[in-house]
N, C-alpha and C positions, 0 to 999 in steps of 0.2 A: 175751865175758868168761867165765872159768872160775869157776863157782860151786860146785864139787865140795866145798868145805869147808862149805858152809851146811847148818846144822842145824834153823833155825827162821826163821819169818817174822812180823815184827811190822808192825802197821798203824796208822796214823792213822786217825781216824774220820771227822769232818767235812772234806770236800774230798778225801777219798781213798777211803773206802767208800761214803759217802753224800753226797748234796747235801741240805743241811739249811737253806740260806739262806733258803728262803721261810718256814719256820716260826720260824727265830730273828728274822727281820726282823718277823713278825707280832707276836710276843712282844714284842720291843724297841719296836715302835710302840704296841701296847697299853700298855705301861709308860709311855711318854712321854706318850700321851693322858691316863692316870690322873693324871699329875703336871702336866697342863697344858702340854705340850710338843707342837710341831708334829711330823708323822711325818717320817722320814728315808727315803730311797730305798734299795732292798735292796741296791744297789752299795756304799752307804756302811756299812751293817751288815756287808757282806761283808769290808770292808777293816778291820773291827774284830774280826773273828774270829781265834781262834787261841791265846789265852793264858788260856783258862778263862772262866767266867760271871762271876767277879767283875770282872775286867778288862773284859769285854764290856759290863757295866752302866755301869761309869765311861765307857767311850768311847761308848756309846749316849746317855748322858746329856749328855755334853760335846760329842759329835760330833768328837772330836779322839782320835788315836792315843795321845797322852801325857796325856789329859785326866784330871784327878782331881776327881770330883763332891764337893760338901760331903758330909759324914759323914752327917748326918741324911737328906739327900735321897737318898744312895746306899743307905742301909738301907732306905728305903721302896722305892725302885726294885728293889733286889735281891730282896726278899720278894716282891713282886708279879710280877717277871719269872719267878722259880722257880715260883711257884704256876700261873702261865698257861702257861708253856712246858711243864711236866710234864703238863698237860692236853692239850696239843696237840703232843706230840713227832713224830708221824708224819702229820699232816694232809696235807702236801705233801711231806715228806722220801721221797727215793727212793734206792735203790742205783744207783750208776752203772752203765752198760752193761759187761758182762764180769765185774762183782764176784761174783754168785752162781756164774756157771761157774767162773770163777778159783778162788774159795774150794773148790768141790767138787774141782776138778782138784788143788789143792795139798793138800788134805786126804787125797786118795786116793793122793797121791805119798808119804804118810808123814810129812810135816813138822808139827810143832806150829805152830799159828797162835795169835797173840796180838793183843789190841788195846792200844796205849798211846796214850791221849788225853789232852788236857788238860782236856776236858769232865769235869764231876764224874761219880763213879762212880754216884750215885744217878739221873743222867739217861742216861749211856751205856748202863747195864744194861737199863733197860726200853726204850729206842730200839732196841736190837739185838734184843730179844726180840720187840718188835712187828713188826719186819721179818723175823723168822723165821730170823735167822742167828746168834743167840747162841751156839747149840750147836756152831758151827763152831770156836769158840775155846777153847784149853785155859786161858786166863787172860785177864782183862779188867782193865786198870789205867786208873782215872781220874786226873784231876789232883789229886784230893784222897785217893788210896789210899795214897800215900807222903809223906814229909816234903818232898820236891823233885819237881817236874814238869819236863817238856821245857821249855827245852832242857838241863836237868841231865842226866847220864848215869845217874842213880841207877834211873830206871824200866827201862832196858835191862839194867843190872847185876842188878836184882832179877829179872828174866825169866831171865836167864841161870842164876842161883842156883837159882831154882825148876825150871828144865828140866835142871839138872846139865850145862850146856854153857858155853862161854866166849862173851862178848859178841861176839868176833870171828867167831863162827859164826852171827850173826843178821843177817838182812837187815831194815833199818827202811825201810818203804814209807810215804811221805808227800807232803805238798804244800806244805810251809812251811819257813821258815828254822829254826824250832825242831826240825822233825824231822831236818834234815840236821845240825844241831849236836849234837843229842843222840846221833845216831849216831857222828859223828866223836869226840865226847868219850868215848864208851864203847868205841871201837874196832869198832863195827859197820859194815856196808855201808849207806851212804845211797843210796837209790833213790826218785827222784821221779815223780810221775805227772804227765802232759802235761795233764790236764783239770782240775786242782785250782783252788783259789782264789787261787794265786799263780802267776806266770810261771816256769815249770820252769826255762827258760833262765837265770834269774837266782839259782838256789838252789845251783849248783855242786855238784850230787850226782854220785856216780860213774857213774849210770846213769839214763836217762830212759825210762820205758814208757808205752805209750799204753792199756794194759788189764792186768789181773791174769793174764788168759789169757797175755799175752806173756811175763811173769814166769816162769809156769809152763813155757812152751817153753823159755825159757832155761836154767831148772834142769834140766829133763829133757835138754836138749842136752848140758849139762855132765856129767850122771851117765852119759851114754853114750860120752863120750870114751875112748879107749883108755888103759890104765894108765898108760903111760909119758908121756901128756900131761897128767896130772893133776898140776898144780903148786899 
């Protein structure tokens, strides 16, 4: 794939840069215990991740992807979850293999790197800081940073405006339907990681990679193409 037009790389956070399920599940089950509910398996919590904390709390309380908890119950659960999770952001959360190396390589390649996540900004920023990779990014957008979040194209359009490029010059790397839909709606290139929380084969991304190092290799290879082959 020819990637000579790419000027920036955007990343999803959970399931793409970091595996955070253990800490999310711990906070979700602490919330359920506080409200007198039985714990859920980590796999169930994983299936509920991807649309931000507000949706995760509804789903964790109802154990349903489309569930809507009673308003009073949700408000109690949301407050407890945020407080608990904020105190336990990186107890078990780790970067996926190849992430630190890939970010270093891509940064050295001269490409601006950004995070576009549906996780709230007040959780995403300290999480990245605690893992020591926040400085790798020119911009970090949470699900509450703008009026709309993924799968809306607004976050990527905002990234393009801030960086002074077009959305078509951005690679969006993620692990969910929201990432692919956001990229397609903005005109960016959707790339899925094979190791994330969803089955990459079902995401219909333009490209599937096994690590960020692989993405760097593809970008570097495109940059080395003879001028007459750059289309």
